[in-house]
PyMOL Python script that loads the backbone (N, CA, C, O; Angstrom):
from pymol import cmd

cmd.read_pdbstr("""\
ATOM      1  N   UNK A   1      72.918  75.360  95.662  1.00  0.00           N
ATOM      2  CA  UNK A   1      71.341  75.819  95.876  1.00  0.00           C
ATOM      3  C   UNK A   1      70.384  75.130  96.374  1.00  0.00           C
ATOM      4  O   UNK A   1      69.200  75.190  96.044  1.00  0.00           O
ATOM      5  N   UNK A   2      71.058  74.188  97.502  1.00  0.00           N
ATOM      6  CA  UNK A   2      70.247  73.565  98.269  1.00  0.00           C
ATOM      7  C   UNK A   2      69.581  74.349  99.365  1.00  0.00           C
ATOM      8  O   UNK A   2      68.456  74.054  99.766  1.00  0.00           O
ATOM      9  N   UNK A   3      70.245  75.298  99.821  1.00  0.00           N
ATOM     10  CA  UNK A   3      69.911  76.531 100.857  1.00  0.00           C
ATOM     11  C   UNK A   3      68.801  77.252 100.221  1.00  0.00           C
ATOM     12  O   UNK A   3      67.681  77.289 100.731  1.00  0.00           O
ATOM     13  N   UNK A   4      69.041  77.714  99.330  1.00  0.00           N
ATOM     14  CA  UNK A   4      68.101  78.401  98.696  1.00  0.00           C
ATOM     15  C   UNK A   4      66.636  78.042  98.111  1.00  0.00           C
ATOM     16  O   UNK A   4      65.653  78.741  97.867  1.00  0.00           O
ATOM     17  N   UNK A   5      66.953  76.396  97.964  1.00  0.00           N
ATOM     18  CA  UNK A   5      65.647  75.969  97.517  1.00  0.00           C
ATOM     19  C   UNK A   5      64.883  75.655  99.068  1.00  0.00           C
ATOM     20  O   UNK A   5      63.692  75.917  99.235  1.00  0.00           O
ATOM     21  N   UNK A   6      65.587  75.170  99.959  1.00  0.00           N
ATOM     22  CA  UNK A   6      64.964  75.199 101.287  1.00  0.00           C
ATOM     23  C   UNK A   6      64.100  76.532 101.830  1.00  0.00           C
ATOM     24  O   UNK A   6      63.060  76.570 102.488  1.00  0.00           O
ATOM     25  N   UNK A   7      64.854  77.502 101.347  1.00  0.00           N
ATOM     26  CA  UNK A   7      64.130  78.891 101.829  1.00  0.00           C
ATOM     27  C   UNK A   7      62.728  79.279 101.072  1.00  0.00           C
ATOM     28  O   UNK A   7      61.704  79.781 101.536  1.00  0.00           O
ATOM     29  N   UNK A   8      63.071  78.843  99.666  1.00  0.00           N
ATOM     30  CA  UNK A   8      61.999  78.853  99.065  1.00  0.00           C
ATOM     31  C   UNK A   8      60.862  78.177  99.249  1.00  0.00           C
ATOM     32  O   UNK A   8      59.760  78.721  99.173  1.00  0.00           O
ATOM     33  N   UNK A   9      61.067  76.715  99.552  1.00  0.00           N
ATOM     34  CA  UNK A   9      60.290  76.043  99.774  1.00  0.00           C
ATOM     35  C   UNK A   9      59.354  76.113 101.374  1.00  0.00           C
ATOM     36  O   UNK A   9      58.259  75.619 101.646  1.00  0.00           O
ATOM     37  N   UNK A  10      60.136  76.788 102.077  1.00  0.00           N
ATOM     38  CA  UNK A  10      59.470  77.300 103.623  1.00  0.00           C
ATOM     39  C   UNK A  10      58.743  78.472 103.233  1.00  0.00           C
ATOM     40  O   UNK A  10      57.742  78.688 103.917  1.00  0.00           O
ATOM     41  N   UNK A  11      58.952  79.170 102.443  1.00  0.00           N
ATOM     42  CA  UNK A  11      58.028  80.552 102.061  1.00  0.00           C
ATOM     43  C   UNK A  11      56.864  80.209 101.234  1.00  0.00           C
ATOM     44  O   UNK A  11      55.826  80.866 101.156  1.00  0.00           O
ATOM     45  N   UNK A  12      57.093  79.305 100.731  1.00  0.00           N
ATOM     46  CA  UNK A  12      55.626  78.704  99.714  1.00  0.00           C
ATOM     47  C   UNK A  12      54.417  77.940 100.752  1.00  0.00           C
ATOM     48  O   UNK A  12      53.228  77.757 100.493  1.00  0.00           O
ATOM     49  N   UNK A  13      55.042  77.642 101.772  1.00  0.00           N
ATOM     50  CA  UNK A  13      54.093  77.001 102.717  1.00  0.00           C
ATOM     51  C   UNK A  13      53.410  78.101 103.659  1.00  0.00           C
ATOM     52  O   UNK A  13      53.117  77.702 104.786  1.00  0.00           O
ATOM     53  N   UNK A  14      53.196  79.084 103.429  1.00  0.00           N
ATOM     54  CA  UNK A  14      52.764  80.304 104.671  1.00  0.00           C
ATOM     55  C   UNK A  14      51.349  80.010 104.813  1.00  0.00           C
ATOM     56  O   UNK A  14      50.633  79.341 104.069  1.00  0.00           O
ATOM     57  N   UNK A  15      51.036  80.675 105.993  1.00  0.00           N
ATOM     58  CA  UNK A  15      49.855  80.510 106.423  1.00  0.00           C
ATOM     59  C   UNK A  15      49.706  79.527 107.299  1.00  0.00           C
ATOM     60  O   UNK A  15      48.552  79.190 107.566  1.00  0.00           O
ATOM     61  N   UNK A  16      50.613  78.971 107.824  1.00  0.00           N
ATOM     62  CA  UNK A  16      50.458  78.147 108.682  1.00  0.00           C
ATOM     63  C   UNK A  16      49.798  78.659 110.078  1.00  0.00           C
ATOM     64  O   UNK A  16      50.015  79.843 110.335  1.00  0.00           O
ATOM     65  N   UNK A  17      49.027  77.927 111.005  1.00  0.00           N
ATOM     66  CA  UNK A  17      48.439  78.158 112.262  1.00  0.00           C
ATOM     67  C   UNK A  17      49.579  77.859 113.158  1.00  0.00           C
ATOM     68  O   UNK A  17      49.966  76.691 113.124  1.00  0.00           O
ATOM     69  N   UNK A  18      50.206  78.684 113.964  1.00  0.00           N
ATOM     70  CA  UNK A  18      51.244  78.453 114.900  1.00  0.00           C
ATOM     71  C   UNK A  18      50.689  78.880 116.208  1.00  0.00           C
ATOM     72  O   UNK A  18      49.627  79.457 116.439  1.00  0.00           O
ATOM     73  N   UNK A  19      51.607  78.488 117.004  1.00  0.00           N
ATOM     74  CA  UNK A  19      51.525  78.795 118.752  1.00  0.00           C
ATOM     75  C   UNK A  19      51.030  80.081 118.672  1.00  0.00           C
ATOM     76  O   UNK A  19      49.849  80.319 118.923  1.00  0.00           O
ATOM     77  N   UNK A  20      52.006  81.135 118.269  1.00  0.00           N
ATOM     78  CA  UNK A  20      51.590  82.556 118.707  1.00  0.00           C
ATOM     79  C   UNK A  20      50.242  82.976 118.128  1.00  0.00           C
ATOM     80  O   UNK A  20      49.463  83.651 118.801  1.00  0.00           O
ATOM     81  N   UNK A  21      49.963  82.581 116.886  1.00  0.00           N
ATOM     82  CA  UNK A  21      48.775  82.891 116.572  1.00  0.00           C
ATOM     83  C   UNK A  21      47.658  82.442 117.262  1.00  0.00           C
ATOM     84  O   UNK A  21      46.691  83.204 117.248  1.00  0.00           O
ATOM     85  N   UNK A  22      47.528  81.182 117.982  1.00  0.00           N
ATOM     86  CA  UNK A  22      46.580  80.608 118.791  1.00  0.00           C
ATOM     87  C   UNK A  22      46.686  81.845 119.917  1.00  0.00           C
ATOM     88  O   UNK A  22      45.743  82.624 120.053  1.00  0.00           O
ATOM     89  N   UNK A  23      47.714  81.943 120.586  1.00  0.00           N
ATOM     90  CA  UNK A  23      47.756  82.800 122.049  1.00  0.00           C
ATOM     91  C   UNK A  23      47.244  83.889 121.582  1.00  0.00           C
ATOM     92  O   UNK A  23      46.349  84.265 122.340  1.00  0.00           O
ATOM     93  N   UNK A  24      47.401  84.670 120.576  1.00  0.00           N
ATOM     94  CA  UNK A  24      46.858  85.843 120.040  1.00  0.00           C
ATOM     95  C   UNK A  24      45.549  86.101 120.030  1.00  0.00           C
ATOM     96  O   UNK A  24      45.015  87.111 120.489  1.00  0.00           O
ATOM     97  N   UNK A  25      44.863  84.912 119.346  1.00  0.00           N
ATOM     98  CA  UNK A  25      43.510  84.597 119.327  1.00  0.00           C
ATOM     99  C   UNK A  25      42.682  84.348 120.518  1.00  0.00           C
ATOM    100  O   UNK A  25      41.461  84.505 120.496  1.00  0.00           O
ATOM    101  N   UNK A  26      43.361  83.944 121.599  1.00  0.00           N
ATOM    102  CA  UNK A  26      42.920  83.724 123.033  1.00  0.00           C
ATOM    103  C   UNK A  26      43.001  85.295 123.820  1.00  0.00           C
ATOM    104  O   UNK A  26      41.985  85.728 124.363  1.00  0.00           O
ATOM    105  N   UNK A  27      43.986  85.908 123.827  1.00  0.00           N
ATOM    106  CA  UNK A  27      43.825  86.945 124.363  1.00  0.00           C
ATOM    107  C   UNK A  27      42.843  88.054 123.731  1.00  0.00           C
ATOM    108  O   UNK A  27      42.181  88.802 124.450  1.00  0.00           O
ATOM    109  N   UNK A  28      42.807  88.095 122.318  1.00  0.00           N
ATOM    110  CA  UNK A  28      41.857  88.861 121.743  1.00  0.00           C
ATOM    111  C   UNK A  28      40.310  88.434 122.264  1.00  0.00           C
ATOM    112  O   UNK A  28      39.460  89.303 122.459  1.00  0.00           O
ATOM    113  N   UNK A  29      40.062  87.110 122.451  1.00  0.00           N
ATOM    114  CA  UNK A  29      38.706  86.882 122.781  1.00  0.00           C
ATOM    115  C   UNK A  29      38.498  87.335 124.299  1.00  0.00           C
ATOM    116  O   UNK A  29      37.466  87.914 124.637  1.00  0.00           O
ATOM    117  N   UNK A  30      39.491  87.056 125.165  1.00  0.00           N
ATOM    118  CA  UNK A  30      39.480  87.321 126.276  1.00  0.00           C
ATOM    119  C   UNK A  30      39.132  88.845 126.548  1.00  0.00           C
ATOM    120  O   UNK A  30      38.235  89.217 127.304  1.00  0.00           O
ATOM    121  N   UNK A  31      39.878  89.579 125.905  1.00  0.00           N
ATOM    122  CA  UNK A  31      39.622  91.278 125.724  1.00  0.00           C
ATOM    123  C   UNK A  31      38.052  91.628 125.513  1.00  0.00           C
ATOM    124  O   UNK A  31      37.395  92.448 126.154  1.00  0.00           O
ATOM    125  N   UNK A  32      37.604  90.765 124.408  1.00  0.00           N
ATOM    126  CA  UNK A  32      36.553  91.239 123.729  1.00  0.00           C
ATOM    127  C   UNK A  32      35.315  90.843 124.851  1.00  0.00           C
ATOM    128  O   UNK A  32      34.245  91.433 124.998  1.00  0.00           O
ATOM    129  N   UNK A  33      35.820  89.654 125.584  1.00  0.00           N
ATOM    130  CA  UNK A  33      34.685  89.437 126.848  1.00  0.00           C
ATOM    131  C   UNK A  33      34.526  90.232 127.765  1.00  0.00           C
ATOM    132  O   UNK A  33      33.421  90.462 128.256  1.00  0.00           O
ATOM    133  N   UNK A  34      35.838  90.893 128.217  1.00  0.00           N
ATOM    134  CA  UNK A  34      36.091  91.964 129.208  1.00  0.00           C
ATOM    135  C   UNK A  34      35.015  93.101 128.890  1.00  0.00           C
ATOM    136  O   UNK A  34      34.105  93.469 129.632  1.00  0.00           O
ATOM    137  N   UNK A  35      35.358  93.608 127.512  1.00  0.00           N
ATOM    138  CA  UNK A  35      34.623  94.809 126.863  1.00  0.00           C
ATOM    139  C   UNK A  35      33.265  94.530 127.006  1.00  0.00           C
ATOM    140  O   UNK A  35      32.519  95.453 127.334  1.00  0.00           O
ATOM    141  N   UNK A  36      32.730  93.189 126.778  1.00  0.00           N
ATOM    142  CA  UNK A  36      31.173  93.153 126.616  1.00  0.00           C
ATOM    143  C   UNK A  36      30.641  93.269 127.804  1.00  0.00           C
ATOM    144  O   UNK A  36      29.647  93.967 128.001  1.00  0.00           O
ATOM    145  N   UNK A  37      31.409  92.413 128.978  1.00  0.00           N
ATOM    146  CA  UNK A  37      30.982  92.731 130.143  1.00  0.00           C
ATOM    147  C   UNK A  37      30.817  94.180 130.745  1.00  0.00           C
ATOM    148  O   UNK A  37      29.960  94.530 131.556  1.00  0.00           O
ATOM    149  N   UNK A  38      31.536  94.737 130.339  1.00  0.00           N
ATOM    150  CA  UNK A  38      31.632  95.967 131.126  1.00  0.00           C
ATOM    151  C   UNK A  38      30.701  97.106 130.224  1.00  0.00           C
ATOM    152  O   UNK A  38      30.477  98.257 130.599  1.00  0.00           O
ATOM    153  N   UNK A  39      30.287  96.578 129.126  1.00  0.00           N
ATOM    154  CA  UNK A  39      29.612  97.462 128.457  1.00  0.00           C
ATOM    155  C   UNK A  39      28.134  97.053 128.713  1.00  0.00           C
ATOM    156  O   UNK A  39      27.269  97.929 128.714  1.00  0.00           O
ATOM    157  N   UNK A  40      27.842  95.848 128.914  1.00  0.00           N
ATOM    158  CA  UNK A  40      26.182  95.253 128.777  1.00  0.00           C
ATOM    159  C   UNK A  40      25.987  94.959 130.230  1.00  0.00           C
ATOM    160  O   UNK A  40      24.888  94.460 130.471  1.00  0.00           O
ATOM    161  N   UNK A  41      26.737  95.133 131.216  1.00  0.00           N
ATOM    162  CA  UNK A  41      26.428  94.605 132.705  1.00  0.00           C
ATOM    163  C   UNK A  41      26.731  95.757 133.422  1.00  0.00           C
ATOM    164  O   UNK A  41      27.379  96.658 132.890  1.00  0.00           O
ATOM    165  N   UNK A  42      26.201  95.857 134.967  1.00  0.00           N
ATOM    166  CA  UNK A  42      26.573  96.857 135.594  1.00  0.00           C
ATOM    167  C   UNK A  42      28.291  96.556 136.640  1.00  0.00           C
ATOM    168  O   UNK A  42      28.637  97.031 137.722  1.00  0.00           O
ATOM    169  N   UNK A  43      28.983  95.609 135.722  1.00  0.00           N
ATOM    170  CA  UNK A  43      30.177  95.242 136.469  1.00  0.00           C
ATOM    171  C   UNK A  43      31.354  96.419 136.264  1.00  0.00           C
ATOM    172  O   UNK A  43      32.401  96.292 136.898  1.00  0.00           O
ATOM    173  N   UNK A  44      31.193  97.423 135.482  1.00  0.00           N
ATOM    174  CA  UNK A  44      32.099  98.501 135.482  1.00  0.00           C
ATOM    175  C   UNK A  44      31.426  99.746 136.532  1.00  0.00           C
ATOM    176  O   UNK A  44      32.116 100.766 136.561  1.00  0.00           O
ATOM    177  N   UNK A  45      30.478  99.765 137.175  1.00  0.00           N
ATOM    178  CA  UNK A  45      29.559 100.991 137.455  1.00  0.00           C
ATOM    179  C   UNK A  45      29.849 100.563 139.128  1.00  0.00           C
ATOM    180  O   UNK A  45      29.901  99.437 139.623  1.00  0.00           O
ATOM    181  N   UNK A  46      30.007 101.847 139.751  1.00  0.00           N
ATOM    182  CA  UNK A  46      30.258 101.896 141.385  1.00  0.00           C
ATOM    183  C   UNK A  46      28.634 101.737 141.922  1.00  0.00           C
ATOM    184  O   UNK A  46      27.579 102.079 141.387  1.00  0.00           O
ATOM    185  N   UNK A  47      28.925 101.060 143.223  1.00  0.00           N
ATOM    186  CA  UNK A  47      27.687 100.241 143.797  1.00  0.00           C
ATOM    187  C   UNK A  47      26.564 101.304 143.822  1.00  0.00           C
ATOM    188  O   UNK A  47      26.901 102.478 143.971  1.00  0.00           O
ATOM    189  N   UNK A  48      25.306 100.998 143.693  1.00  0.00           N
ATOM    190  CA  UNK A  48      24.195 102.157 143.735  1.00  0.00           C
ATOM    191  C   UNK A  48      24.096 102.626 145.317  1.00  0.00           C
ATOM    192  O   UNK A  48      24.302 101.854 146.253  1.00  0.00           O
ATOM    193  N   UNK A  49      23.786 103.859 145.443  1.00  0.00           N
ATOM    194  CA  UNK A  49      23.579 104.432 146.566  1.00  0.00           C
ATOM    195  C   UNK A  49      22.358 104.555 146.990  1.00  0.00           C
ATOM    196  O   UNK A  49      21.583 105.439 146.624  1.00  0.00           O
ATOM    197  N   UNK A  50      22.093 103.581 147.872  1.00  0.00           N
ATOM    198  CA  UNK A  50      20.834 103.341 148.640  1.00  0.00           C
ATOM    199  C   UNK A  50      20.220 104.525 149.789  1.00  0.00           C
ATOM    200  O   UNK A  50      19.101 104.408 150.287  1.00  0.00           O
ATOM    201  N   UNK A  51      20.892 105.345 150.015  1.00  0.00           N
ATOM    202  CA  UNK A  51      20.913 106.103 151.113  1.00  0.00           C
ATOM    203  C   UNK A  51      22.013 106.098 152.144  1.00  0.00           C
ATOM    204  O   UNK A  51      23.049 105.440 152.058  1.00  0.00           O
ATOM    205  N   UNK A  52      21.671 106.911 153.136  1.00  0.00           N
ATOM    206  CA  UNK A  52      22.561 106.905 154.319  1.00  0.00           C
ATOM    207  C   UNK A  52      22.657 105.460 154.703  1.00  0.00           C
ATOM    208  O   UNK A  52      21.807 104.580 154.577  1.00  0.00           O
ATOM    209  N   UNK A  53      24.080 105.387 155.287  1.00  0.00           N
ATOM    210  CA  UNK A  53      24.404 103.938 155.806  1.00  0.00           C
ATOM    211  C   UNK A  53      23.436 103.868 157.362  1.00  0.00           C
ATOM    212  O   UNK A  53      23.135 104.866 158.017  1.00  0.00           O
ATOM    213  N   UNK A  54      23.149 102.749 157.640  1.00  0.00           N
ATOM    214  CA  UNK A  54      22.539 102.648 158.828  1.00  0.00           C
ATOM    215  C   UNK A  54      23.330 102.276 159.956  1.00  0.00           C
ATOM    216  O   UNK A  54      23.737 101.115 159.911  1.00  0.00           O
ATOM    217  N   UNK A  55      23.701 103.029 161.081  1.00  0.00           N
ATOM    218  CA  UNK A  55      24.668 102.673 162.231  1.00  0.00           C
ATOM    219  C   UNK A  55      24.303 101.549 162.992  1.00  0.00           C
ATOM    220  O   UNK A  55      23.239 101.573 163.612  1.00  0.00           O
ATOM    221  N   UNK A  56      24.901 100.754 163.023  1.00  0.00           N
ATOM    222  CA  UNK A  56      25.006  99.361 163.847  1.00  0.00           C
ATOM    223  C   UNK A  56      25.330  99.680 165.272  1.00  0.00           C
ATOM    224  O   UNK A  56      26.365 100.265 165.593  1.00  0.00           O
ATOM    225  N   UNK A  57      24.415  99.280 166.119  1.00  0.00           N
ATOM    226  CA  UNK A  57      24.419  99.605 167.633  1.00  0.00           C
ATOM    227  C   UNK A  57      25.615  98.744 168.361  1.00  0.00           C
ATOM    228  O   UNK A  57      25.844  97.544 168.210  1.00  0.00           O
ATOM    229  N   UNK A  58      26.270  99.622 169.136  1.00  0.00           N
ATOM    230  CA  UNK A  58      27.391  98.543 169.828  1.00  0.00           C
ATOM    231  C   UNK A  58      26.926  98.686 171.331  1.00  0.00           C
ATOM    232  O   UNK A  58      26.363  99.690 171.767  1.00  0.00           O
ATOM    233  N   UNK A  59      27.223  97.582 172.053  1.00  0.00           N
ATOM    234  CA  UNK A  59      27.203  97.505 173.244  1.00  0.00           C
ATOM    235  C   UNK A  59      28.271  98.459 174.181  1.00  0.00           C
ATOM    236  O   UNK A  59      27.959  99.157 175.146  1.00  0.00           O
ATOM    237  N   UNK A  60      29.609  98.268 173.600  1.00  0.00           N
ATOM    238  CA  UNK A  60      30.539  99.332 174.236  1.00  0.00           C
ATOM    239  C   UNK A  60      31.273  99.640 173.022  1.00  0.00           C
ATOM    240  O   UNK A  60      31.510  98.920 172.052  1.00  0.00           O
ATOM    241  N   UNK A  61      31.639 101.045 173.298  1.00  0.00           N
ATOM    242  CA  UNK A  61      32.618 101.375 172.184  1.00  0.00           C
ATOM    243  C   UNK A  61      34.031 101.768 172.961  1.00  0.00           C
ATOM    244  O   UNK A  61      34.066 102.586 173.881  1.00  0.00           O
ATOM    245  N   UNK A  62      35.034 101.157 172.521  1.00  0.00           N
ATOM    246  CA  UNK A  62      36.230 101.377 172.895  1.00  0.00           C
ATOM    247  C   UNK A  62      37.283 102.226 172.074  1.00  0.00           C
ATOM    248  O   UNK A  62      37.734 101.766 171.025  1.00  0.00           O
ATOM    249  N   UNK A  63      37.627 103.317 172.493  1.00  0.00           N
ATOM    250  CA  UNK A  63      38.456 104.352 171.826  1.00  0.00           C
ATOM    251  C   UNK A  63      39.666 104.291 172.156  1.00  0.00           C
ATOM    252  O   UNK A  63      39.988 105.114 173.014  1.00  0.00           O
ATOM    253  N   UNK A  64      40.598 103.499 171.727  1.00  0.00           N
ATOM    254  CA  UNK A  64      42.354 103.673 172.232  1.00  0.00           C
ATOM    255  C   UNK A  64      43.062 104.412 170.864  1.00  0.00           C
ATOM    256  O   UNK A  64      42.952 104.233 169.651  1.00  0.00           O
ATOM    257  N   UNK A  65      43.740 105.213 171.607  1.00  0.00           N
ATOM    258  CA  UNK A  65      44.598 105.868 170.590  1.00  0.00           C
ATOM    259  C   UNK A  65      45.731 104.827 169.753  1.00  0.00           C
ATOM    260  O   UNK A  65      45.947 103.661 170.082  1.00  0.00           O
ATOM    261  N   UNK A  66      46.264 105.410 168.819  1.00  0.00           N
ATOM    262  CA  UNK A  66      47.069 104.470 168.039  1.00  0.00           C
ATOM    263  C   UNK A  66      48.271 104.472 168.885  1.00  0.00           C
ATOM    264  O   UNK A  66      48.910 103.431 168.729  1.00  0.00           O
ATOM    265  N   UNK A  67      48.732 105.189 169.627  1.00  0.00           N
ATOM    266  CA  UNK A  67      50.078 104.897 170.573  1.00  0.00           C
ATOM    267  C   UNK A  67      49.844 103.839 171.494  1.00  0.00           C
ATOM    268  O   UNK A  67      50.823 103.593 172.198  1.00  0.00           O
ATOM    269  N   UNK A  68      48.745 103.077 171.716  1.00  0.00           N
ATOM    270  CA  UNK A  68      48.776 102.273 172.827  1.00  0.00           C
ATOM    271  C   UNK A  68      47.783 102.421 174.052  1.00  0.00           C
ATOM    272  O   UNK A  68      46.556 102.322 174.032  1.00  0.00           O
ATOM    273  N   UNK A  69      48.522 102.652 174.995  1.00  0.00           N
ATOM    274  CA  UNK A  69      47.807 102.978 176.378  1.00  0.00           C
ATOM    275  C   UNK A  69      47.519 104.518 176.400  1.00  0.00           C
ATOM    276  O   UNK A  69      48.347 105.360 176.052  1.00  0.00           O
ATOM    277  N   UNK A  70      46.226 104.799 176.858  1.00  0.00           N
ATOM    278  CA  UNK A  70      45.864 106.178 176.837  1.00  0.00           C
ATOM    279  C   UNK A  70      46.558 106.859 177.750  1.00  0.00           C
ATOM    280  O   UNK A  70      46.948 106.248 178.744  1.00  0.00           O
ATOM    281  N   UNK A  71      46.790 107.955 177.631  1.00  0.00           N
ATOM    282  CA  UNK A  71      47.767 108.864 178.806  1.00  0.00           C
ATOM    283  C   UNK A  71      46.680 109.287 180.010  1.00  0.00           C
ATOM    284  O   UNK A  71      45.455 109.340 179.901  1.00  0.00           O
ATOM    285  N   UNK A  72      47.510 109.575 181.204  1.00  0.00           N
ATOM    286  CA  UNK A  72      46.595 109.858 182.238  1.00  0.00           C
ATOM    287  C   UNK A  72      46.066 111.352 182.143  1.00  0.00           C
ATOM    288  O   UNK A  72      46.737 112.215 181.577  1.00  0.00           O
ATOM    289  N   UNK A  73      45.087 111.564 182.602  1.00  0.00           N
ATOM    290  CA  UNK A  73      44.707 113.071 182.735  1.00  0.00           C
ATOM    291  C   UNK A  73      45.560 113.811 183.471  1.00  0.00           C
ATOM    292  O   UNK A  73      46.011 113.476 184.566  1.00  0.00           O
ATOM    293  N   UNK A  74      45.837 115.017 182.770  1.00  0.00           N
ATOM    294  CA  UNK A  74      46.635 115.967 183.615  1.00  0.00           C
ATOM    295  C   UNK A  74      45.914 116.925 184.109  1.00  0.00           C
ATOM    296  O   UNK A  74      44.766 116.932 183.664  1.00  0.00           O
ATOM    297  N   UNK A  75      46.210 117.913 185.029  1.00  0.00           N
ATOM    298  CA  UNK A  75      45.441 119.021 185.361  1.00  0.00           C
ATOM    299  C   UNK A  75      45.174 120.086 184.465  1.00  0.00           C
ATOM    300  O   UNK A  75      46.054 120.296 183.630  1.00  0.00           O
ATOM    301  N   UNK A  76      44.129 120.835 184.439  1.00  0.00           N
ATOM    302  CA  UNK A  76      44.046 121.886 183.723  1.00  0.00           C
ATOM    303  C   UNK A  76      45.192 123.101 183.598  1.00  0.00           C
ATOM    304  O   UNK A  76      45.860 123.436 184.576  1.00  0.00           O
ATOM    305  N   UNK A  77      45.318 123.625 182.489  1.00  0.00           N
ATOM    306  CA  UNK A  77      46.439 124.868 182.615  1.00  0.00           C
ATOM    307  C   UNK A  77      46.049 125.931 182.888  1.00  0.00           C
ATOM    308  O   UNK A  77      46.837 126.871 182.991  1.00  0.00           O
TER     309      UNK A  77
END
""", "prot")
cmd.dss("prot")
cmd.show_as("cartoon", "prot")
cmd.util.cbc("prot")
cmd.orient("prot")
């Protein structure tokens, strides 16, 4: 009966705080913080549209095709 007594004694000590419970509480708190930030701040929204973008002037504009060197000009067909 010693083995059965050990099982009964272990089940009577229920309600212990173990590592798994602590991890689940931390993950739940993290998710609540993320939901609160998304709900009460502008973190979940796209950036505001302030109008058309202002072009930046460049002194030189270099257009090189993706293939590397530009092809030499050929005669008109």
